[in-house]
Structure formats: C-alpha cells, structure tokens
C-alpha positions as CSV (number, residue, x, y, z in Angstrom):
1,X,-0.3,-0.1,-0.1
2,X,1.0,3.5,-0.4
3,X,1.0,6.6,1.6
4,X,-2.6,7.7,3.1
5,X,-2.8,10.8,0.6
6,X,-1.2,9.5,-2.4
7,X,-2.9,10.8,-5.4
8,X,-4.0,14.0,-3.6
9,X,-2.4,17.5,-4.9
10,X,-2.2,20.3,-2.7
11,X,-1.5,23.9,-4.2
12,X,0.0,25.5,-1.4
13,X,0.3,29.5,-1.9
14,X,1.1,30.1,1.9
15,X,4.5,31.3,3.3
16,X,6.5,31.8,6.3
17,X,5.2,29.0,9.3
18,X,1.8,28.2,9.6
19,X,0.7,27.3,6.1
20,X,3.9,25.6,5.1
21,X,3.9,23.3,8.2
22,X,0.5,22.2,7.5
23,X,1.6,21.4,4.0
24,X,4.8,19.8,5.4
25,X,2.4,17.5,7.3
26,X,0.4,16.6,4.2
27,X,3.6,16.1,2.2
28,X,4.8,13.5,4.9
29,X,1.2,11.9,4.4
30,X,1.9,11.4,0.6
31,X,0.2,14.3,-1.0
32,X,1.9,16.1,-4.3
33,X,2.5,19.6,-2.7
34,X,3.3,22.1,-5.3
35,X,4.4,25.3,-3.5
36,X,3.8,28.5,-5.2
37,X,6.3,31.0,-4.5
38,X,6.6,34.7,-5.6
39,X,9.1,35.2,-8.4
40,X,12.5,36.6,-7.2
41,X,12.3,36.2,-3.6
42,X,10.1,33.4,-2.9
43,X,9.0,32.5,0.8
44,X,10.7,34.7,2.8
45,X,11.7,31.7,5.3
46,X,14.4,31.0,2.6
47,X,16.6,33.7,4.3
48,X,15.5,34.2,7.8
49,X,17.2,33.3,10.8
50,X,18.4,29.8,11.6
51,X,21.5,28.0,10.9
52,X,22.4,27.7,7.1
53,X,24.7,25.9,4.9
54,X,24.9,26.0,1.1
55,X,22.7,28.9,0.7
56,X,19.8,26.7,2.7
57,X,18.2,27.8,5.6
58,X,17.4,25.1,8.2
59,X,14.1,26.4,8.9
60,X,13.0,26.5,5.2
61,X,14.6,22.9,5.0
62,X,12.4,21.7,7.8
63,X,9.2,23.2,6.6
64,X,9.5,22.4,3.1
65,X,10.8,18.7,2.4
66,X,8.9,16.9,-0.1
67,X,7.4,19.7,-1.7
68,X,7.9,20.8,-5.4
69,X,8.5,24.7,-6.1
70,X,7.1,26.9,-8.9
71,X,8.1,30.7,-8.9
72,X,4.9,32.7,-10.0
73,X,4.7,36.5,-10.7
74,X,1.6,37.0,-8.9
75,X,1.4,40.5,-9.9
76,X,0.8,39.5,-13.4
77,X,-2.2,38.0,-15.0
78,X,0.1,35.1,-16.7
79,X,1.1,34.3,-13.0
80,X,-2.5,34.2,-11.6
81,X,-3.7,32.3,-14.8
82,X,-1.0,29.6,-14.0
83,X,-2.4,29.2,-10.3
84,X,-5.8,28.8,-11.7
85,X,-4.6,26.0,-14.1
86,X,-3.0,24.3,-11.3
87,X,-6.0,24.5,-8.9
88,X,-8.0,22.8,-12.1
89,X,-6.2,19.6,-11.6
90,X,-5.7,20.0,-7.6
91,X,-7.7,18.8,-4.6
92,X,-6.7,21.2,-2.1
93,X,-5.8,25.0,-2.0
94,X,-3.9,26.6,0.8
95,X,-3.0,30.2,1.6
96,X,-2.4,32.3,4.8
97,X,-2.8,35.9,3.6
98,X,-4.7,38.3,5.2
99,X,-8.5,38.0,4.4
100,X,-9.3,39.6,1.0
101,X,-5.9,39.5,-0.5
102,X,-6.3,36.4,-2.7
103,X,-9.7,37.5,-3.6
104,X,-8.1,40.7,-4.9
105,X,-5.8,38.7,-7.2
106,X,-8.8,36.6,-8.4
107,X,-7.6,33.7,-6.3
108,X,-10.2,33.9,-3.6
109,X,-12.6,30.9,-2.7
110,X,-15.6,31.9,-5.0
111,X,-13.1,32.2,-7.8
112,X,-11.1,28.9,-7.6
113,X,-14.2,27.0,-6.5
114,X,-15.7,28.3,-9.6
115,X,-12.9,26.8,-11.4
116,X,-13.2,23.3,-9.6
117,X,-16.3,22.9,-7.4
118,X,-14.7,19.7,-5.7
119,X,-12.0,22.1,-4.6
120,X,-10.9,22.1,-0.7
121,X,-10.2,25.9,0.0
122,X,-8.1,26.7,3.1
123,X,-7.3,30.0,4.6
124,X,-5.1,30.4,7.5
125,X,-5.1,34.0,8.9
126,X,-4.9,35.8,12.2
127,X,-8.5,36.7,13.0
128,X,-10.5,35.0,10.1
129,X,-12.7,37.3,7.6
130,X,-15.3,38.2,9.8
131,X,-13.5,39.5,12.7
132,X,-13.2,43.5,13.3
133,X,-9.4,42.7,13.3
134,X,-9.5,41.0,10.0
135,X,-7.3,43.5,8.1
136,X,-4.6,43.4,10.9
137,X,-1.3,41.8,10.1
138,X,-0.6,39.2,12.5
139,X,2.2,36.6,13.2
140,X,2.7,33.9,15.7
141,X,3.9,36.4,18.5
142,X,1.1,38.8,17.9
143,X,-1.5,35.9,18.7
144,X,0.6,34.6,21.7
145,X,0.1,37.9,23.1
146,X,-3.3,38.6,22.2
147,X,-4.7,35.0,23.3
148,X,-3.4,35.3,26.9
149,X,-0.8,32.8,26.1
150,X,2.1,35.2,27.2
151,X,0.5,36.0,30.3
152,X,0.2,32.8,31.2
153,X,4.1,32.1,31.0
154,X,4.6,34.0,34.3
155,X,6.4,31.9,36.8
156,X,5.5,32.6,40.5
157,X,3.6,35.7,41.9
158,X,5.6,38.3,40.6
159,X,6.8,36.6,37.3
160,X,7.5,38.4,34.2
161,X,5.3,37.3,30.8
162,X,7.2,35.8,28.2
163,X,6.9,34.6,24.9
164,X,6.9,30.8,24.2
165,X,9.9,30.1,22.5
166,X,8.7,28.3,19.4
167,X,6.2,29.4,16.8
168,X,3.7,27.6,18.9
169,X,0.4,29.3,17.6
170,X,1.6,28.8,13.7
171,X,2.1,25.1,14.6
172,X,-1.3,24.8,16.3
173,X,-3.1,26.5,13.6
174,X,-1.4,24.2,11.0
175,X,-2.5,21.1,13.0
176,X,-6.2,22.3,13.0
177,X,-5.7,23.2,9.2
178,X,-4.7,19.7,8.6
179,X,-7.5,18.2,10.3
180,X,-10.0,20.4,8.6
181,X,-8.5,19.4,5.4
182,X,-8.7,15.6,6.3
183,X,-12.3,16.0,7.4
184,X,-13.4,18.0,4.1
185,X,-11.5,15.2,2.2
186,X,-13.8,12.5,3.8
187,X,-16.8,14.5,3.6
188,X,-15.7,14.7,-0.3
189,X,-15.3,11.0,-0.4
190,X,-19.0,10.7,0.5
191,X,-19.9,12.7,-2.4
192,X,-20.9,15.9,-0.7
193,X,-18.3,18.2,-2.5
194,X,-15.5,20.6,-2.0
195,X,-15.8,23.3,0.4
196,X,-13.9,26.4,2.1
197,X,-12.1,26.2,5.1
198,X,-10.9,29.1,7.4
199,X,-8.5,28.7,10.5
200,X,-8.1,31.8,12.4
201,X,-5.0,31.8,14.3
202,X,-6.6,33.3,17.6
203,X,-9.1,30.9,17.6
204,X,-6.9,28.0,17.3
205,X,-4.6,29.4,20.4
206,X,-7.8,29.7,22.4
207,X,-8.9,26.0,21.6
208,X,-5.5,25.0,22.5
209,X,-5.2,27.0,25.8
210,X,-8.7,26.7,27.3
211,X,-9.0,23.2,28.9
212,X,-5.9,23.8,31.4
213,X,-4.6,27.4,31.0
214,X,-7.8,29.0,31.2
215,X,-9.8,27.3,33.9
216,X,-10.4,30.5,35.8
217,X,-12.6,31.6,33.1
218,X,-14.4,28.5,32.2
219,X,-17.4,29.3,34.7
220,X,-20.0,32.2,34.1
221,X,-21.7,33.7,37.2
222,X,-21.0,33.3,40.9
223,X,-20.6,30.6,43.2
224,X,-17.2,29.5,41.8
225,X,-14.5,28.0,44.1
226,X,-11.2,29.3,43.2
227,X,-8.1,26.8,42.6
228,X,-4.9,27.0,41.2
229,X,-4.4,27.5,37.6
230,X,-2.5,24.4,36.8
231,X,-2.2,21.1,38.6
232,X,-0.1,21.0,41.8
233,X,2.9,19.1,40.9
234,X,3.5,20.3,37.4
235,X,7.1,21.4,38.5
236,X,10.1,22.7,37.0
237,X,12.5,22.0,39.9
238,X,16.2,23.4,40.5
239,X,18.5,20.9,41.9
240,X,21.8,21.0,43.2
241,X,23.4,20.9,39.6
242,X,20.7,21.4,37.0
243,X,16.8,21.2,36.9
244,X,14.4,18.7,36.4
245,X,10.5,18.3,35.8
246,X,8.2,15.8,37.6
247,X,4.2,15.2,37.6
248,X,2.7,13.9,40.7
249,X,-1.3,14.0,40.0
250,X,-2.3,11.6,42.5
251,X,-1.9,11.5,46.5
252,X,0.4,8.5,46.2
253,X,2.9,10.2,43.8
254,X,2.9,13.5,46.0
255,X,3.7,11.3,48.9
256,X,6.5,9.7,46.7
257,X,8.0,13.0,45.9
258,X,8.2,13.9,49.8
259,X,9.9,10.6,50.4
260,X,12.3,11.0,47.6
261,X,13.5,14.4,49.0
262,X,13.5,13.4,52.3
263,X,10.5,15.2,53.4
264,X,8.4,12.5,54.7
265,X,7.0,14.5,57.3
266,X,5.2,16.5,55.0
267,X,3.0,13.3,54.5
268,X,2.0,13.6,58.1
269,X,1.0,17.5,57.9
270,X,-2.9,17.9,57.7
271,X,-2.3,20.8,55.2
272,X,-0.4,18.5,52.9
273,X,-1.9,15.3,53.3
274,X,-4.0,15.0,50.3
275,X,-3.8,16.6,47.0
276,X,-7.0,18.5,47.5
277,X,-5.8,20.0,50.8
278,X,-2.7,21.3,49.3
279,X,-4.3,22.8,46.3
280,X,-4.9,26.1,47.7
281,X,-3.1,29.0,47.4
282,X,-1.6,29.5,50.8
283,X,-1.0,25.6,51.1
284,X,0.6,25.1,47.8
285,X,3.0,28.2,48.2
286,X,4.1,26.8,51.6
287,X,4.5,23.1,49.9
288,X,6.1,24.4,47.1
289,X,8.9,26.4,48.9
290,X,9.5,23.1,51.0
291,X,9.9,20.8,48.3
292,X,12.1,23.3,46.4
293,X,14.7,23.7,49.1
294,X,14.8,19.9,49.6
295,X,15.5,19.5,45.8
296,X,18.4,22.0,46.0
297,X,20.2,19.5,48.3
298,X,20.3,16.8,45.9
299,X,21.7,16.4,42.4
300,X,19.8,15.8,39.4
301,X,21.0,12.3,38.8
302,X,20.0,11.3,42.6
303,X,16.8,13.1,42.7
304,X,15.7,11.4,39.5
305,X,16.8,7.8,40.9
306,X,14.8,8.3,43.9
307,X,11.6,9.8,42.2
308,X,11.7,6.7,39.7
309,X,12.2,4.3,42.6
310,X,8.8,6.1,44.0
311,X,6.9,5.9,40.7
312,X,7.1,9.5,40.1
313,X,7.0,10.5,36.5
314,X,10.1,12.9,36.1
315,X,12.8,13.9,33.8
316,X,16.2,16.0,33.6
317,X,15.8,19.0,31.8
318,X,17.9,18.0,28.5
319,X,19.6,20.6,26.5
320,X,18.8,20.3,22.9
321,X,22.1,18.7,21.8
322,X,21.6,16.3,24.3
323,X,18.4,14.9,22.5
324,X,20.7,13.4,20.1
325,X,21.9,10.9,22.5
326,X,18.5,10.1,24.2
327,X,17.9,6.4,24.3
328,X,14.3,6.7,22.8
329,X,15.8,9.1,19.9
330,X,18.8,6.5,19.2
331,X,16.6,3.4,19.6
332,X,13.9,4.3,17.5
333,X,15.5,6.3,14.5
334,X,12.9,9.5,15.1
335,X,15.8,11.6,13.8
336,X,16.7,10.8,10.3
337,X,19.6,11.5,8.2
338,X,20.0,12.3,4.3
339,X,21.9,14.2,1.8
340,X,20.5,17.5,0.5
341,X,22.2,18.6,-2.9
342,X,23.1,22.1,-1.8
343,X,22.8,21.8,2.3
344,X,24.7,18.6,2.4
345,X,24.0,15.9,5.2
346,X,20.8,17.1,7.3
347,X,18.6,15.7,10.1
348,X,15.0,15.9,10.8
349,X,12.4,14.1,12.6
350,X,10.2,11.7,10.8
351,X,6.2,12.2,10.5
352,X,5.1,11.2,14.5
353,X,2.0,9.2,13.5
354,X,3.0,5.7,12.7
355,X,0.2,3.7,10.7
356,X,1.1,0.3,9.9
357,X,-0.7,-0.3,6.9
358,X,-0.2,3.1,5.1
359,X,3.0,4.7,6.5
360,X,3.7,8.2,6.2
361,X,6.6,8.8,3.6
362,X,9.4,11.3,4.8
363,X,10.6,12.4,1.4
364,X,14.0,14.0,1.3
365,X,15.0,17.6,0.4
366,X,13.5,21.0,0.3
367,X,13.3,22.5,-3.5
368,X,15.2,25.6,-4.8
369,X,12.6,28.3,-5.8
370,X,11.2,27.7,-9.0
371,X,13.0,24.2,-9.2
372,X,9.9,22.4,-10.7
373,X,8.3,25.1,-13.2
374,X,9.1,23.2,-16.5
375,X,7.9,19.9,-14.7
376,X,4.6,21.1,-13.2
377,X,3.8,23.4,-16.4
378,X,4.1,20.3,-18.6
379,X,1.7,18.4,-16.1
380,X,-0.8,20.6,-16.5
381,X,-0.4,21.2,-20.4
382,X,1.3,24.5,-20.4
383,X,4.8,25.5,-21.6
384,X,7.4,27.7,-19.7
385,X,8.0,30.0,-22.9
386,X,10.2,33.0,-21.8
387,X,10.0,31.9,-18.2
388,X,7.4,34.4,-18.0
389,X,5.4,32.7,-15.0
C-alpha cells in the first residue's frame, strides 16, 4: 500500500510558518504538494534566521521537504492564470494571506471553486474574515500576546510574562488546518463536494489553551470555588546541579515525591495530606517552598533515581544537543538523516504518527525556488515560454 494521501494534490500558496507547516504534514502523508512562491524572492523563510549551509536555511528545509516549487509572478495575470490552471487539477488550495488579499488577485475561494467545485480551499489568517481585526497583520507572537498565552507564561507571583520560544500558535493553527483538510476530504469522498475552510489563529490558540490554562474563565456567574490554574505537581525544579521536571497528580505520587527528597514529614501534615488539601493558594505556596528547598540539596541524577524508585514521572531538563543521545531517539530512529544537494547532510524528525498499513513517506530535500516550473507546467499542459510565469 502507498501513503495515506497518495494521489492528492495540494497547491500551497502559503508562506512563513503556519501554512507551510500544514502542507509539510500533508506531504509527509503522501500528498503531492506544489509550493507556489513569488518570483524573485520566494518564501521569506528561505532567508530568515536559523543556521544555514550551502545557501539553504534550516528552517526552510524543515518546513518544506518533499514539496515541489514553482515561481510565479502573482502581480501579472499570466502568473495568476497559471495558479488557476494548477488548481483545476488539484484537491486542496492553501493560503495564509490576510482575508481579501487572494480575492483581490482573483484567487479567492469563490474564484477557484468556480474553477473546480470539488476543491477544498483553506485559509489561515490571524483573526478570520469576519473579525473586526480581519485586516490587521498578524504573526505568531501577536496572537500569543492577544490570546493570553504570554501572560500565562509568568512563573511565581511576580513573574514577568514571556513568549513561548517557539512559533507555537503557527504550528497549532497548522494542526487544525490539517484536521480540517482531512475532514473535508472525507466529506468529499462521501459525495458532498468541496468546501472552504477558515482557520483563525486566535481561535486555534484559544481552543488549545482553554482546557488547562484558562480554567479561571470557564465558569460564568457566581458560586465558583477558586483553585490554582495548573495542577499541583507540574513542577520545573532546580537541583544542586541543574533542573528536572516531575508530575505528581495523585496522592500516592505526591507522597512519593516527599519521600524522595527526604521530607516524609510532609505526609503527616494535615495541610499537605492530600492533593486536594494542598491545592489552595496558601498551602500550595508553603508546600512548593519546602519541596524546592529539599530538591536543592540533591543532584539531578540522585533526585531522578529516587523519584523513579517511587514511581513518580520525571525527567531531567535536557539541553537540545543532548536529544541526539537520548535512548528513545537512538533506539527508535525518530531523527532521520539524508543528503541534500545543496545543504549537505541534514537531520530532521520523521512524521510522528505511525500507521502500520499506510505509513507516512518522509521525502527528502526541500526545493530550490522555481525548481519544478517546467515539470509542473508540462503536467498541466502549459509551457514556460520565456520563463514569464
């Protein structure tokens, strides 16, 4: 059997992070992704930040492996006509411009679904077409701030807010876009035709945050008993020589933490006897202070050994380079290596969903700008006369 999305063609006119991350997942699942880039510069992520070699950027390599690139002059009608020709033989069209921009080029949902009513047209934007903020430019960090995510990064009672050090909102939005695409393909398979999909990044961020980070906003009206925003034992803890994390959700696990750090006496204190009794602002503060002090007397390795002996989930805080030696990473081969014609030997993670009958197909390499112009144009019955597309 082939990959799950063999035979599905995606025309991807998105750029930067959210859209390309979505189409990366589709490519890993077997879709033929044709990346449409602006003639001349292409996707800005070819040049933005990150480590580089051979003129190839690691971020671009990570987001765009397994795709084909065509370069198009979208300011000219010839370029826009080429996109419409591409869409005529495609299943999915993906873009992440501000609402209305694609329509102004004659490439909106109504325009392209008139070409092919079976088309699944996907738009990722900061706030969606119906928002008062629809016209505002929005990148990941803007939505992190607007969604409350940054404020929730405070640690302690006087902590400063901070950004998540990853384009988390872009990636979450990409996951939701892929879920929408797969659902729409399923609906179309049942004979109900194509449809337009909108993924507002702010909506995606709120959906992601709500179950655990926004519990103080969940109830409407009076009579709410206040608690802590996060489970008691989600803990980033300093040790004598580093840091570790541990998670104790049950009374048994919490008691195990106390024994592991030499504070069995806390198990006899009524304030800390149960998870419920600890989980008040005053008791929690005192408990965390006592536990934190106890951890400082132990090395990370000793603390981990004791926590594991008590059955408490825990891990060292590993520096990124240490991931390469992690026993899981080494044993399972989750990080794969191959040779890129310009970037040389590269390392990237395989698709994390393991299907036993139709596995994902991690294709190697990310394309040069416009590398597949002639190939793709020939497939749709056009020629690249004068390279004017």
